[in-house]
C-alpha positions in Angstrom: -14.5 -0.9 11.4 -13.6 0.9 8.0 -14.1 -0.5 4.7 -11.5 -1.6 2.1 -12.1 0.1 -1.0 -12.1 -2.4 -4.0 -11.2 -2.1 -7.9 -13.4 0.4 -9.6 -13.6 2.7 -6.5 -12.3 6.1 -8.1 -10.5 6.7 -4.8 -8.1 4.2 -6.0 -6.8 5.9 -8.8 -6.6 9.2 -7.6 -3.3 10.8 -5.9 -3.6 11.3 -2.6 -2.9 14.8 -0.8 -0.1 15.3 1.9 -1.1 14.8 5.5 -1.0 18.3 7.3 -3.0 17.8 10.7 -1.0 15.7 13.0 -3.7 15.4 15.8 -6.0 13.2 17.6 -8.2 12.5 14.7 -4.8 10.9 12.6 -3.9 8.8 15.4 -7.4 7.4 15.5 -7.4 6.9 11.5 -4.0 4.8 12.1 -5.2 2.6 14.6 -8.4 2.1 12.3 -6.1 1.4 9.4 -4.1 -1.0 11.3 -7.4 -3.1 12.6 -8.9 -2.8 9.1 -5.4 -4.5 7.8 -5.3 -7.2 10.1 -9.3 -8.0 10.1 -8.4 -9.4 6.3 -5.1 -10.6 7.2 -3.0 -7.9 5.3 0.5 -6.8 5.4 0.0 -3.4 4.4 -2.9 -0.7 4.1 -2.9 2.7 2.5 -5.3 5.4 3.2 -6.8 5.4 -0.3 -7.7 1.6 0.5 -9.9 2.8 3.3 -11.4 5.6 1.5 -9.2 8.4 2.8 -7.0 10.4 -0.1 -4.2 11.2 2.4 -0.6 10.2 2.0 0.0 7.5 4.7 0.1 4.0 5.1 0.3 1.4 7.7 2.4 -2.0 7.7 3.3 -5.1 9.3 5.4 -7.5 7.4 8.6 -9.2 8.0 8.9 -8.5 11.7 8.4 -4.9 11.2 5.3 -2.6 12.0 4.7 0.7 11.7 3.5 3.6 9.6 4.8 6.4 7.3 3.1 9.7 6.7 4.0 11.6 3.3 6.3 9.0 2.6 9.1 9.4 -0.4 10.5 6.6 -1.8 13.9 6.3 -3.4 15.3 3.3 -5.3 18.4 2.6 -4.3 19.1 -0.9 -5.8 17.3 -1.0 -9.2 18.1 -4.6 -9.7 14.5 -6.2 -10.3 13.0 -9.2 -8.3 10.0 -10.7 -9.3 7.7 -12.1 -6.9 3.8 -13.1 -5.9 2.0 -10.0 -5.4 -1.5 -9.1 -4.3 -3.6 -6.4 -3.0 -6.5 -6.0 -0.4 -8.3 -4.0 -2.8 -7.8 -6.5 -5.8 -9.8 -9.4 -4.9 -11.6 -12.1 -6.0 -15.4 -10.9 -6.6 -16.6 -14.0 -5.2 -14.1 -15.0 -2.4 -12.7 -11.6 -1.6 -9.5 -12.9 -1.2 -6.8 -11.0 -3.2 -5.9 -11.8 -6.6 -2.2 -12.4 -7.1 0.5 -12.4 -10.2 4.1 -12.1 -10.6 5.3 -8.4 -10.2 9.0 -7.1 -10.7 9.8 -4.4 -8.2 13.4 -3.0 -7.4 15.2 -5.0 -5.0 16.0 -2.1 -2.5 14.6 1.1 -1.7 14.5 3.6 1.2 11.6 5.4 2.6 11.7 8.8 4.7 8.2 10.4 5.8 7.0 11.6 9.4 5.2 9.3 12.0 1.9 10.3 14.0 3.9 12.7 16.1 6.0 14.4 13.6 9.0 12.5 14.0 11.4 11.6 10.8 10.9 7.8 9.8 13.6 6.7 7.7 13.4 3.1 6.4 16.2 1.4 3.9 14.4 -1.8 2.7 15.1 -4.7 1.1 12.9 -8.1 0.3 9.4 -8.3 1.1 9.7 -4.8 3.2 10.8 -3.2 0.1 8.1 -4.5 -1.7 5.4 -3.6 0.5 6.9 0.1 0.5 6.7 0.4 -3.1 3.4 -1.3 -3.5 2.0 1.2 -0.4 3.5 4.5 -1.9 2.1 3.6 -5.3 -1.4 3.6 -3.5 -0.5 6.9 -2.7 0.0 8.0 -6.3 -3.2 6.1 -7.7 -1.7 3.2 -8.9 -2.0 -0.3 -8.4 0.0 -3.4 -8.6 -1.9 -4.7 -12.1 -0.5 -1.7 -13.8 3.0 -3.2 -13.6 1.7 -6.1 -15.4 1.5 -6.9 -19.1 -1.7 -6.0 -20.5 -3.6 -9.6 -21.1 -2.5 -10.6 -17.3 -4.1 -7.5 -15.9 -7.3 -7.9 -17.8 -7.4 -11.5 -16.5 -7.3 -10.2 -12.8 -9.7 -7.2 -13.9 -12.4 -9.5 -15.0 -12.3 -11.7 -11.8 -12.4 -8.7 -9.7 
């Protein structure tokens, strides 16, 4: 089982490299990512969160399950929606449970990329799936949800993590 990296690990703050090899190892990695995500009741997980600095993520939320390799995210509806958000890499030091905060995200986004067989993936999303797509894509850019918070709120979460 792959270990989920925690706040403070440099891999979480490093932009991930594009995936170039679509081989058996990639398919195994995607399965391991789903296993790691399910083991902690997550709904999304990006490569850097398990120490793999590659541009891919998996998700299982709002009745939709899949993965996206080398995603490109486009904001379709920039209206901000504020909702509670947590992260498997930003957890309470004692309980290892995600720490949540209200985060503003775009109401609607589209994501384009590839699947493990190099077939095109196109998702036009709203709601919790749109939030997940934004969250996971930001991981691939070396960003965390706490970067979107006011400094005092981010500091409070970082002190608990």
